VEXBA-247000 format. One record per residue: x, y, z of N, C-alpha, C in turn. Coordinates in steps of 0.05 Angstrom, whole numbers. Each point is the difference from the previous one (the first is absolute). Layout:
[[X; Y; Z]; [X; Y; Z]; [X; Y; Z]]
...
//
This chain:
[[132; -579; 822]; [-21; 15; -25]; [34; 5; -13]]
[[8; -8; -15]; [21; 11; -13]; [-3; 24; -14]]
[[21; 19; -5]; [-4; 26; -8]; [18; 0; -29]]
[[-13; 4; -16]; [0; 10; -23]; [33; 14; -4]]
[[15; -9; -22]; [24; 8; -8]; [2; 30; -13]]
[[22; 18; -2]; [-4; 21; -16]; [-14; -7; -32]]
[[17; -17; -13]; [-2; -1; -29]; [-35; -19; 3]]
[[-10; -4; 22]; [-22; -12; -3]; [-26; 27; -4]]
[[5; 11; 19]; [-10; 26; 7]; [-2; 20; -21]]
[[22; -7; -18]; [3; 24; -36]; [-8; -13; -12]]
[[-4; -23; -6]; [-21; -14; -17]; [-21; -6; 4]]
[[-19; 12; 23]; [-20; 4; 8]; [-10; 24; -4]]
[[12; 26; 8]; [-8; 27; -9]; [12; 0; -28]]
[[15; -11; -18]; [8; 5; -25]; [-39; -2; -16]]
[[-16; -9; 16]; [-26; -3; -19]; [-26; 21; 0]]
[[11; 18; 20]; [-12; 18; 7]; [-2; 24; -17]]
[[-14; 21; -14]; [-6; 21; -11]; [35; 19; 2]]
[[9; 16; -14]; [19; 22; 2]; [-10; 18; 13]]
[[-25; 5; -4]; [-7; 19; 34]; [-2; -7; 25]]
[[-10; -18; 0]; [-2; -6; 32]; [30; -13; 12]]
[[20; -17; -19]; [21; 2; 2]; [19; 25; 13]]
[[-3; 27; -8]; [10; 20; -1]; [-7; 10; 27]]
[[-19; 1; -1]; [-25; 5; 26]; [16; -6; 25]]
[[6; -27; 5]; [12; -19; 16]; [26; -8; 8]]
[[16; 19; -28]; [34; -13; 3]; [12; 28; 25]]
[[-11; 18; 4]; [3; 13; 27]; [-11; -10; 26]]
[[-15; -20; 6]; [-7; -10; 25]; [21; -31; 6]]
[[13; 0; -23]; [17; -35; -2]; [21; 1; -12]]
[[24; -4; 8]; [22; -5; 0]; [10; -13; -23]]
[[-10; -35; 4]; [1; -10; -30]; [-7; 8; -17]]
[[-29; 8; -2]; [-8; 16; -27]; [23; 24; -18]]
[[5; 17; 25]; [6; 22; -3]; [31; -9; -17]]
[[16; -14; 2]; [23; -9; 0]; [-6; -21; -36]]
[[-23; -15; 3]; [-11; -8; -38]; [-1; 15; -12]]
[[-20; 18; 6]; [3; 30; -23]; [14; 5; -6]]
[[23; 3; 5]; [33; 8; -18]; [5; -19; -1]]
[[-11; -30; -16]; [21; -25; -3]; [-20; 1; -25]]
[[11; -8; -24]; [-9; -4; -31]; [-10; -31; 10]]
[[4; -15; 13]; [-9; -27; -8]; [-32; 5; 9]]
[[6; 6; 28]; [-30; 9; 8]; [-25; 13; -16]]
[[8; 17; -10]; [-6; 28; -13]; [-10; -31; -32]]
[[13; -10; -8]; [-5; -16; -26]; [-16; -21; 9]]
[[-4; -11; 18]; [-10; -24; 9]; [-39; 11; 8]]
[[2; 28; 16]; [-24; 12; 0]; [-12; 6; -30]]
[[19; 10; -9]; [-21; 7; -33]; [2; -33; -22]]
[[11; -22; 12]; [-12; -22; -15]; [-22; -11; 17]]
[[-4; 9; 19]; [-30; -7; 19]; [-19; 20; -8]]
[[4; 18; -12]; [-27; 18; -5]; [-2; -8; -38]]
[[-19; -15; -4]; [-7; -10; -9]; [-32; 10; -16]]
[[-8; 19; 13]; [-15; 10; -10]; [-3; 35; 3]]
[[-7; 10; -29]; [-5; 30; 9]; [-23; 12; 19]]
[[10; 11; 15]; [-9; 25; 27]; [-25; 20; -9]]
[[14; 10; -24]; [-22; 19; -12]; [7; 7; -24]]
[[-4; 25; -1]; [9; 16; -24]; [5; 30; -18]]
[[16; 4; -7]; [2; 33; -9]; [-22; 8; -19]]
[[-12; 17; 3]; [-12; 19; -16]; [13; 17; -18]]
[[6; 2; -24]; [19; 21; -7]; [-22; 17; -21]]
[[-6; 22; 5]; [-21; 13; -24]; [28; 18; -23]]
[[-16; 5; -23]; [13; 13; -17]; [18; 29; 6]]
[[-18; 5; 24]; [14; 29; 2]; [-18; 2; 28]]
[[14; 10; 27]; [-4; -12; 27]; [21; -16; 8]]
[[-8; 2; 32]; [10; -4; 20]; [-3; -35; 4]]
[[29; -18; 0]; [-10; -30; 4]; [-4; -2; 27]]
[[-15; -25; 1]; [-11; -7; 19]; [-2; -33; 10]]
[[-2; -12; 34]; [4; -25; -6]; [-24; -7; 21]]
[[-5; -24; -13]; [-29; -11; 10]; [5; -25; 14]]
[[-8; -15; 19]; [15; -19; 14]; [-27; -11; -3]]
[[-1; -30; 2]; [-12; -24; 3]; [-3; -9; 25]]
[[26; -5; 9]; [10; -17; 25]; [5; 32; 19]]
[[-24; -6; 24]; [12; 19; 18]; [23; -1; 19]]
[[13; -16; -6]; [32; -4; 22]; [22; 11; -29]]
[[-3; 5; -23]; [15; 6; -18]; [-1; 25; 1]]
[[17; 18; -3]; [8; 32; -12]; [30; 8; -6]]
[[-5; 21; -11]; [26; 23; -8]; [-4; 23; 28]]
[[26; 0; 6]; [4; 27; 21]; [-5; 25; -17]]
[[-15; 20; 22]; [-15; 24; -17]; [31; 20; -11]]
[[15; -6; 12]; [18; 21; -14]; [14; -16; -24]]
[[-8; -24; -2]; [18; -7; -27]; [-15; 0; -24]]
[[-31; -8; 20]; [-28; 12; -33]; [7; 20; -8]]
[[6; 18; 18]; [3; 38; -1]; [19; 7; -18]]
[[22; -19; 3]; [27; 6; -14]; [-9; -7; -30]]
[[-18; -21; -16]; [1; -3; -16]; [-20; 15; -17]]
[[-19; 2; 21]; [-22; 29; -13]; [16; 22; -3]]
[[14; 2; 17]; [12; 35; -6]; [17; 14; -15]]
[[16; -30; -8]; [23; 3; -23]; [-18; -10; -21]]
[[-27; 0; -1]; [-10; -3; -33]; [16; -16; -15]]
[[6; -34; 24]; [4; -17; -18]; [-26; -17; -16]]
[[3; -2; -33]; [-25; -22; 2]; [19; -34; 2]]
[[-19; -17; 19]; [0; -25; 4]; [-6; -17; -37]]
[[17; -16; -5]; [0; -15; -24]; [0; -27; 8]]
[[15; -14; 25]; [-9; -25; -2]; [6; -2; 36]]
[[-7; -20; 8]; [2; -14; 25]; [2; -31; 1]]
[[19; -10; 21]; [-1; -31; -14]; [10; -2; 36]]
[[-3; -21; 19]; [15; -10; 16]; [1; 24; 24]]
[[-20; 26; -5]; [15; 7; 19]; [11; 28; -12]]
[[15; -2; -23]; [13; 17; -15]; [-12; 19; -12]]
[[4; 22; 1]; [-15; 26; -20]; [18; 15; -20]]
[[-13; -9; -30]; [13; 13; -17]; [-13; 31; -12]]
[[19; 11; 1]; [-5; 25; -8]; [5; 25; -20]]
[[-10; 17; -6]; [24; 22; -15]; [0; 25; 14]]
[[2; 27; -18]; [5; 27; 15]; [-17; 9; -19]]
[[-22; 6; 5]; [-35; 15; -5]; [-12; -6; -31]]
[[12; -22; -7]; [-15; -23; -29]; [11; -18; 3]]
[[-9; -23; -25]; [9; -15; -2]; [23; -13; -16]]
[[18; 23; -7]; [26; -7; -4]; [14; -24; 13]]
[[19; -5; -16]; [23; -23; 6]; [26; 13; 5]]
[[-6; 20; -6]; [34; 21; 12]; [9; 2; 19]]
[[-30; 0; 14]; [4; 4; 37]; [-10; -23; 14]]
[[3; -24; 2]; [-4; -18; 14]; [13; 3; 25]]
[[-22; -22; 16]; [13; 5; 23]; [-18; -31; 9]]
[[12; -5; 34]; [-16; -20; 13]; [3; 3; 27]]
[[-22; -3; 15]; [3; 6; 19]; [-10; -14; 22]]
[[-7; -6; 26]; [-7; -17; 17]; [-19; 23; 28]]
[[-10; 7; -7]; [-8; 17; 15]; [-14; -12; 34]]
[[7; -24; -3]; [-5; -14; 40]; [23; -11; 4]]
[[28; 2; -19]; [27; -2; 5]; [6; 8; 31]]
[[20; -6; 12]; [16; 3; 32]; [9; 34; -12]]
[[11; -5; -24]; [17; 22; -15]; [-9; 8; -21]]
[[-26; 15; -3]; [-16; 0; -25]; [22; 12; -12]]
[[0; 2; -22]; [29; 13; -27]; [-10; -6; -21]]
[[-5; 22; -10]; [-4; 5; -30]; [21; -2; -12]]
[[12; -26; -27]; [18; -8; -13]; [-17; 3; -30]]
[[20; 11; -14]; [0; 2; -27]; [2; -18; -14]]
[[-2; -5; -30]; [4; -25; -12]; [11; 20; -23]]
[[25; -15; -8]; [8; 12; -24]; [-20; 9; -25]]
[[-5; 26; -20]; [-23; -3; -25]; [15; -22; -24]]
[[-20; -15; -13]; [17; -20; -14]; [7; 15; -27]]
[[16; -18; -29]; [1; 16; -7]; [-27; 13; -23]]
[[4; 24; -15]; [-21; 13; -14]; [14; 22; -12]]
[[-14; 6; -27]; [-3; 16; -16]; [-1; 29; 15]]
[[-17; -2; 13]; [-9; 16; 19]; [-21; 8; 0]]
[[-15; -3; -24]; [-33; -1; -13]; [-21; -18; 21]]
[[8; -15; 5]; [-14; -25; 18]; [-13; 5; 27]]
[[17; 29; 11]; [-2; 4; 25]; [-19; 18; 0]]
[[-15; 11; -21]; [-23; 18; 2]; [-24; -17; -4]]
[[-1; -23; -5]; [-20; -28; -6]; [-4; -11; 25]]
[[-31; -6; -7]; [-16; -24; 18]; [27; -33; 14]]
[[-4; -1; 24]; [19; -19; 5]; [-13; -20; 16]]
[[4; -31; 5]; [-4; -6; 20]; [12; -25; 4]]
[[9; -8; 29]; [10; -16; 13]; [-4; -20; 9]]
[[5; -30; 4]; [-5; -28; 11]; [20; 1; 12]]
[[-1; -9; 28]; [25; -15; 21]; [-6; -26; -2]]
[[38; -12; 2]; [-3; -24; 9]; [18; -7; 27]]
[[-1; -2; 22]; [12; 1; 19]; [9; -26; 1]]
[[34; -8; 19]; [10; -15; 5]; [-14; -7; 34]]
[[-15; -17; 4]; [-10; -10; 26]; [19; 4; 24]]
[[34; -17; -9]; [12; -6; 22]; [18; 19; -1]]
[[3; 19; -12]; [33; 25; 1]; [-21; 29; -5]]
[[18; 15; -3]; [-9; 30; -1]; [-2; 8; -33]]
[[5; -15; -18]; [2; 2; -31]; [-24; 0; -5]]
[[-9; 18; -35]; [-29; -6; -7]; [8; 1; -30]]
[[-18; 5; -19]; [4; 12; -29]; [-23; 8; -4]]
[[3; 23; -12]; [-26; 19; -7]; [4; 1; -33]]
[[-30; -6; -2]; [8; 2; -35]; [-28; 15; -13]]
[[14; 19; -18]; [-10; 20; 3]; [-14; 13; -34]]
[[-21; -4; 1]; [-9; -4; -36]; [-8; 26; 0]]
[[14; 29; -23]; [-10; 25; -8]; [-8; 0; -28]]
[[-25; 14; -7]; [-6; 10; -17]; [26; 12; -21]]
[[2; -10; -28]; [16; 15; -19]; [-20; 32; -14]]
[[27; 15; -2]; [-20; 33; -13]; [-14; -8; -16]]
[[12; -16; -19]; [-13; 7; -31]; [-28; -25; 5]]
[[-17; 8; -20]; [-21; -18; 5]; [0; -22; -5]]
[[4; -14; 16]; [1; -35; -7]; [-16; -14; 10]]
[[1; -32; 0]; [-9; -22; 25]; [29; -2; 14]]
[[20; 11; 2]; [17; -9; 10]; [13; 18; 29]]
[[12; -23; 11]; [5; 11; 33]; [31; -6; 4]]
[[15; 11; 6]; [30; 0; 15]; [-2; -17; 26]]
[[7; -25; 2]; [6; -13; 30]; [26; 2; 11]]
[[6; 12; 24]; [23; -8; 11]; [10; -13; 24]]
[[20; -5; 14]; [-12; -23; 25]; [22; 13; 19]]
[[-2; 10; 22]; [21; 5; 12]; [-3; -21; 22]]
[[28; -8; 5]; [15; -20; 25]; [20; 6; 22]]
[[-23; 4; 20]; [4; 14; 24]; [29; -10; 13]]
[[6; -22; -15]; [24; -14; 16]; [28; 15; -17]]
[[-11; 12; -30]; [27; -6; 0]; [12; 37; -10]]
[[-30; 16; 10]; [-7; 26; 9]; [3; 10; -33]]
[[-16; -10; -21]; [5; 4; -29]; [-21; -18; -14]]
[[0; 13; -27]; [-36; -7; -24]; [18; -16; -19]]
[[-9; -31; 1]; [11; -17; -12]; [-23; -18; -23]]
[[-18; 19; -9]; [-17; -8; -20]; [-12; 27; -13]]
[[2; -1; -23]; [-15; 20; -17]; [-14; -19; -20]]
[[-22; -1; -5]; [-8; -8; -31]; [-25; 25; -1]]
[[-18; -11; -28]; [-20; 11; -13]; [-24; -24; 8]]
[[-24; 11; 11]; [-14; -20; -2]; [-28; 2; -5]]
[[-9; -10; -30]; [-29; 2; -8]; [-26; 0; 12]]
[[-8; 20; 8]; [-30; 8; 28]; [-21; -1; -17]]
[[-3; 3; -30]; [-22; -10; -11]; [-9; 19; -11]]
[[-20; 4; -23]; [-16; 25; -3]; [-10; 25; 23]]
[[-17; -19; 22]; [-15; 19; 11]; [22; 9; 31]]
[[-11; 24; 11]; [18; 8; 30]; [0; -20; 21]]
[[16; 3; 9]; [10; -28; 21]; [-7; 22; 27]]
[[-12; -17; 22]; [-9; 21; 32]; [35; -10; 9]]
[[17; 14; -3]; [36; -1; 13]; [-6; 10; 28]]
[[-27; 9; 13]; [-1; 7; 30]; [-5; -31; 18]]
[[-4; -17; -19]; [-9; -23; 18]; [16; -21; -12]]
[[26; -9; -2]; [15; -25; -8]; [5; -24; 14]]
[[-8; -25; -1]; [14; -16; 18]; [26; -19; -7]]
[[5; -9; 22]; [29; -14; -10]; [-6; -34; 11]]
[[8; -17; -16]; [-7; -23; 11]; [20; -17; -5]]
[[9; -18; 12]; [25; -17; -8]; [18; 9; -33]]
[[3; 16; 9]; [26; 14; -14]; [-14; 16; -28]]
[[-29; -1; 5]; [-18; 11; -31]; [-15; 21; 9]]
[[-1; 24; -12]; [-14; 23; 2]; [-25; 5; -22]]
[[-19; -3; 26]; [-21; 7; -27]; [-17; 27; 7]]
[[-13; 6; -25]; [-7; 30; 8]; [-27; -3; -18]]
[[-19; 6; 5]; [-36; 0; -15]; [2; 27; -16]]
[[-12; 1; -18]; [-4; 15; -17]; [-22; 17; 5]]
[[-12; 28; -11]; [-21; 7; 14]; [-19; -13; -22]]
[[-29; 13; 7]; [-24; -11; -6]; [-21; 12; -26]]
[[8; 21; 5]; [-14; 19; -12]; [-11; -7; -31]]
[[-19; 17; -8]; [-11; -1; -27]; [18; 7; -25]]
[[25; 23; 11]; [11; 7; -26]; [14; -16; -15]]
[[0; -23; 4]; [12; -16; -20]; [-21; -28; -6]]
[[0; -15; -28]; [-22; -21; 0]; [19; -33; 10]]
[[31; 8; 5]; [17; -16; 9]; [-12; -15; 31]]
[[0; -29; 0]; [-11; 0; 31]; [14; 2; 14]]
[[-2; 4; 22]; [28; 10; 30]; [9; -33; 1]]
[[28; 10; 10]; [14; -26; 3]; [23; 10; 23]]
[[15; -24; 13]; [20; -4; 15]; [26; -6; -9]]
[[15; 17; 0]; [35; 0; -8]; [11; -6; 28]]
[[10; -26; -8]; [16; -16; 15]; [33; -2; -3]]
[[13; 1; 6]; [31; 18; -3]; [25; -28; 19]]
[[9; -13; -9]; [15; -15; 19]; [33; 8; -9]]
[[5; 14; 31]; [22; 17; 2]; [27; -24; 5]]
[[-6; -24; -2]; [22; -17; 2]; [4; -19; -34]]
[[-13; 3; -7]; [-7; -13; -33]; [3; 22; -15]]
[[0; 23; 8]; [-2; 18; -17]; [-18; -1; -25]]
[[-30; 0; 8]; [-26; -16; -21]; [-18; 14; -3]]
[[-29; 11; -5]; [-11; 9; 6]; [-31; -11; -23]]
[[-16; 9; 14]; [-22; -22; -13]; [-30; 22; 13]]
[[-15; -5; -25]; [-28; 15; 2]; [-24; -14; 17]]
[[-11; -2; 21]; [-17; -18; 7]; [-28; 6; -4]]
[[-26; -12; -3]; [-16; 3; -12]; [-24; 10; 31]]
[[-24; 13; 2]; [-6; 6; 32]; [-18; -23; -16]]
[[-21; -10; 24]; [-19; -11; -1]; [-22; 11; -16]]
[[-12; -23; -8]; [-20; 8; -28]; [-26; 24; 8]]
[[-2; -7; 31]; [-28; 23; 8]; [15; 22; 2]]
[[22; 1; 12]; [15; 24; 9]; [2; 28; -35]]
[[9; -21; -12]; [9; 12; -33]; [-35; 9; -5]]
[[-17; -19; 7]; [-31; 9; -17]; [-13; 20; 18]]
[[18; 10; 20]; [-16; 27; 22]; [18; 12; 0]]
[[22; 4; -23]; [15; 21; 5]; [-12; 18; -21]]
[[-13; -3; -16]; [-25; 17; -15]; [-12; 27; 6]]
[[-4; -9; 31]; [-20; 15; 14]; [14; 21; 17]]
[[-14; 21; 1]; [13; 22; 17]; [5; -2; 39]]
[[23; 2; 5]; [2; 0; 19]; [13; -33; 13]]
[[6; -11; -20]; [12; -24; 8]; [20; 1; 4]]
[[23; -13; 25]; [25; 2; -9]; [9; -29; 16]]
[[23; -4; 1]; [4; -38; 2]; [39; 8; 17]]
[[4; -2; 18]; [18; -5; 15]; [25; -25; -2]]
[[15; 3; 2]; [25; -30; 15]; [6; -4; 24]]
[[0; -23; 10]; [17; 1; 33]; [6; -28; -7]]
[[20; 1; 32]; [12; -31; 3]; [-27; -11; 14]]
[[-8; -29; -3]; [-18; -14; 10]; [13; -30; 18]]
[[5; 8; 19]; [12; -23; 21]; [45; 5; -7]]
[[9; -18; 3]; [35; -4; 1]; [4; 8; -34]]
[[-11; -17; -18]; [3; -4; -35]; [-10; 4; -8]]
[[-28; 13; 4]; [-23; 0; -30]; [-6; 32; 0]]
[[-14; 0; -21]; [-4; 25; -10]; [-31; 8; -2]]
[[-14; 18; 8]; [-28; 14; -6]; [-5; 13; -9]]
[[-22; 11; -10]; [-22; 21; -15]; [-11; 12; 16]]
[[-13; 27; 12]; [-23; 7; 11]; [-6; 12; -22]]
[[-29; 2; -8]; [-17; 11; -17]; [-21; 17; 17]]
[[-5; 22; -13]; [-29; 18; 15]; [-5; 11; -24]]
[[-27; -8; 7]; [-27; 13; -28]; [-9; 21; 7]]
[[-4; 21; -11]; [-14; 17; -4]; [1; 8; 35]]
[[12; 6; 16]; [2; 5; 34]; [-18; -24; 12]]
[[-10; -16; -22]; [-26; -19; 19]; [12; -28; 5]]
[[19; -7; -10]; [0; -35; 2]; [31; -3; -1]]
[[13; -7; 19]; [33; -13; 2]; [-5; -33; -15]]
[[22; -6; -10]; [9; -26; -7]; [26; -7; 2]]
[[9; -27; 13]; [20; -8; 9]; [13; -24; -25]]
[[12; -7; -17]; [12; -15; -14]; [35; -14; 7]]
[[10; -20; 12]; [24; -15; 2]; [13; -8; -31]]
[[16; 2; 3]; [15; -13; -26]; [18; -17; 5]]
[[-10; -18; -17]; [18; -26; 3]; [19; -6; -23]]
[[18; -15; -8]; [13; -7; -26]; [10; -27; 5]]
[[-9; -14; -25]; [1; -23; 0]; [8; -14; -36]]
[[30; -2; -3]; [12; -5; -21]; [3; 29; -13]]
[[8; 18; 4]; [12; 25; -9]; [-34; 17; 1]]
[[-21; -16; -1]; [-30; 13; -6]; [-10; 13; 22]]
[[-10; 29; 1]; [-5; 8; 20]; [-37; 3; 5]]
[[-11; -14; 21]; [-28; 4; -2]; [-16; 18; 22]]
[[-6; 14; 10]; [-18; 18; 15]; [-39; -20; 22]]
[[11; -8; 18]; [-22; -11; 14]; [-16; 27; 20]]
[[-31; 10; -14]; [-15; 13; 24]; [-4; -6; 23]]
[[15; 1; 32]; [-4; -10; 20]; [-31; 23; 19]]
[[2; 18; -16]; [-20; 20; 26]; [-5; 21; -17]]
[[-31; 6; 15]; [-2; 28; -15]; [-19; 18; 26]]
[[-9; 16; 2]; [-14; 6; 21]; [-3; 41; -15]]
[[-31; -5; 8]; [-1; 31; -6]; [-1; 25; 22]]
[[-5; 20; -5]; [1; 27; 13]; [-15; -11; 21]]
[[-33; -8; -10]; [-21; -2; 23]; [6; -24; 20]]
[[12; -20; -8]; [6; -20; 15]; [30; 13; 22]]
[[14; 1; -14]; [21; 22; 17]; [-15; 10; 20]]
[[-23; 16; -4]; [-13; 15; 29]; [0; 30; -10]]
[[10; 8; -25]; [-9; 17; -19]; [-17; 2; -16]]
[[-22; 20; 7]; [-27; -2; -20]; [-4; 22; -18]]
[[27; 27; 20]; [-12; 23; -24]; [23; -4; -28]]
[[-11; 22; -19]; [12; 2; -18]; [27; 19; 5]]
[[22; -16; -7]; [23; 22; -3]; [25; -11; -27]]
[[21; 15; 4]; [16; -16; -27]; [34; 5; 25]]
[[-2; -36; -8]; [37; -5; 13]; [24; 18; -12]]
[[8; 5; 11]; [31; 19; -19]; [20; -19; 10]]
[[5; -14; 15]; [25; -17; -1]; [2; -29; 21]]
[[0; -25; -12]; [-3; -27; 22]; [29; -8; -10]]
[[7; -27; 18]; [25; -16; 5]; [-15; -31; 12]]
[[13; -15; 3]; [-4; -23; 21]; [30; -1; 14]]
[[-7; 0; 22]; [25; -2; 21]; [0; -24; 16]]
[[15; -20; 2]; [0; -29; 12]; [-10; -20; -17]]
[[-10; 8; -22]; [-22; -28; -12]; [-22; -2; 12]]
[[-9; 23; 19]; [-26; -3; 12]; [-8; 26; -3]]
[[11; 28; 11]; [-7; 31; 9]; [-4; 4; -33]]
[[-27; 14; -8]; [1; 12; -24]; [-6; 37; 13]]
[[20; 16; -3]; [-2; 18; 10]; [-10; 28; -31]]
[[-15; 18; 17]; [-10; 16; -32]; [-12; 22; 13]]
[[2; 19; -8]; [-5; 30; -3]; [-28; 1; -11]]
[[-20; 12; 14]; [-24; 4; -13]; [-19; 20; 10]]
[[-7; 27; -8]; [-20; 19; 7]; [23; 15; 23]]
[[26; 3; 3]; [13; 14; 16]; [5; -22; 24]]
[[-4; -26; 0]; [8; -8; 18]; [11; -23; -5]]
[[15; -17; 15]; [21; -18; 3]; [-6; -23; 5]]
[[-4; -25; -6]; [-20; -17; 10]; [22; -39; -4]]
[[-4; -15; 16]; [16; -22; 3]; [-19; -16; -2]]
[[2; -34; -22]; [-34; -13; 11]; [34; -26; -3]]
[[-20; -13; 27]; [20; -22; -11]; [-18; -22; -11]]
[[15; -16; -19]; [-17; -23; -23]; [-7; -21; 15]]
[[17; -10; 29]; [-4; -28; 14]; [-13; 7; 22]]
[[-4; 27; 5]; [-19; 1; 29]; [-28; 17; -10]]
[[-6; 7; -21]; [-14; 22; -11]; [-13; 23; 9]]
[[25; 9; 10]; [-2; 18; 21]; [6; 32; -15]]
[[-11; 22; 4]; [11; 26; -7]; [5; 21; 29]]
[[15; 10; -16]; [19; 25; 28]; [-2; 12; -28]]
[[-2; 31; 22]; [4; 29; -4]; [21; 10; 6]]
[[21; 0; -14]; [34; 5; 10]; [1; 30; 0]]
[[-19; 22; -14]; [3; 24; 2]; [-14; 17; -18]]
[[-2; 24; 19]; [-32; 13; -18]; [14; 23; -11]]
[[-13; 22; -14]; [11; 28; -10]; [26; -4; -20]]
[[3; -25; -11]; [21; 7; -22]; [-5; 14; -17]]
[[24; 4; -15]; [-10; 21; -20]; [2; -10; -18]]
[[-11; 13; -22]; [-14; -17; -28]; [20; 3; -20]]
[[2; -27; -14]; [28; -8; -12]; [-3; -20; -7]]
[[20; -21; -14]; [3; -26; 0]; [37; -12; 11]]
[[-1; 4; 24]; [25; 2; 7]; [12; -31; -1]]
[[33; 6; -5]; [9; -40; 5]; [0; -3; 27]]
[[-7; -23; -6]; [0; -24; 27]; [24; -15; -2]]
[[16; 8; 24]; [30; -20; -6]; [-2; -23; 32]]
[[1; -18; 6]; [1; -17; 18]; [19; 0; 22]]
[[2; 1; 20]; [27; -1; 22]; [-1; -9; 22]]
[[22; -22; 7]; [5; -12; 5]; [18; 14; 32]]
[[-19; -7; 23]; [22; 13; 38]; [21; -19; -1]]
[[26; 10; -14]; [19; -21; -2]; [23; 13; 11]]
[[15; -9; 14]; [34; 18; 10]; [19; -12; -25]]
[[-8; -8; -21]; [29; -9; -15]; [9; 21; -6]]
[[34; 6; 2]; [18; 11; -5]; [2; 11; -34]]
[[11; 26; -2]; [6; 8; -24]; [14; -16; -21]]
//
């Protein structure tokens, strides 16, 4: 029987979650050497195609990580570091965690990989500013280069004055500099800055759906390559339901190249629409709907937060519990009990060794 070469062993090991690799590295000389090599770390992060869990970031209180994959995770001391330093997680992409110091301010941005062999908090220089933006709500979308350690941060910040415009800035890690600064029209409604999605160089942010405004809800799309923005209508059914109490719509990735909307009507029904484009026209097709009774939760309650992960796992917070419902399998899991009341931000996380 032919023995595998070191390169072949490294390639096989690169398909493991970061947590498993870090456990095995002390038992395997080859893996110990590989874990210090950028090529292996980037290969492993490239193979990490799905999110293995999510952070729950409450508006006040400690950060927490919930895993969907039992083989994934973050060392306790590194998670405690984020909790005890009161860092606020703004975004996560391919294992990198982007956070700020005690607020959603862009003045104290840093990047951190909590499972990297040498977990180091790296500062990101603050963007050019007049000083007033730092006190305002911001969102961050991240685009990573799969074959290098480089990435781009796209930051949208609400301007201080009562205006529909948002300031958009792009940080390019390869140059360690902010390369872009534009104003983007976000329309008359407030935007859900906690949940941006970036796909093929375009950042998408959904508006809120409250009854405070007659204007129908929509999605703002901003192309950072072409320097253009547009406002996309939501599905007619989602716009019609927006007048009902307790109706919310979130945006998420659908597969590698598309987007979807997840609607929650009155904490009783989830609906999912997938977006398609045809000669610049945007259409939405409803592909799934499920009631709380069909999910397996017959009692009344309020959904405080929800998100779609990996185009399958519908994660939501309800009645002090965090649940995950698989659309493909039709299976419900209770992930956590006794969660404090409130509306936490849910941030998908991939268990990758990607270097900062």
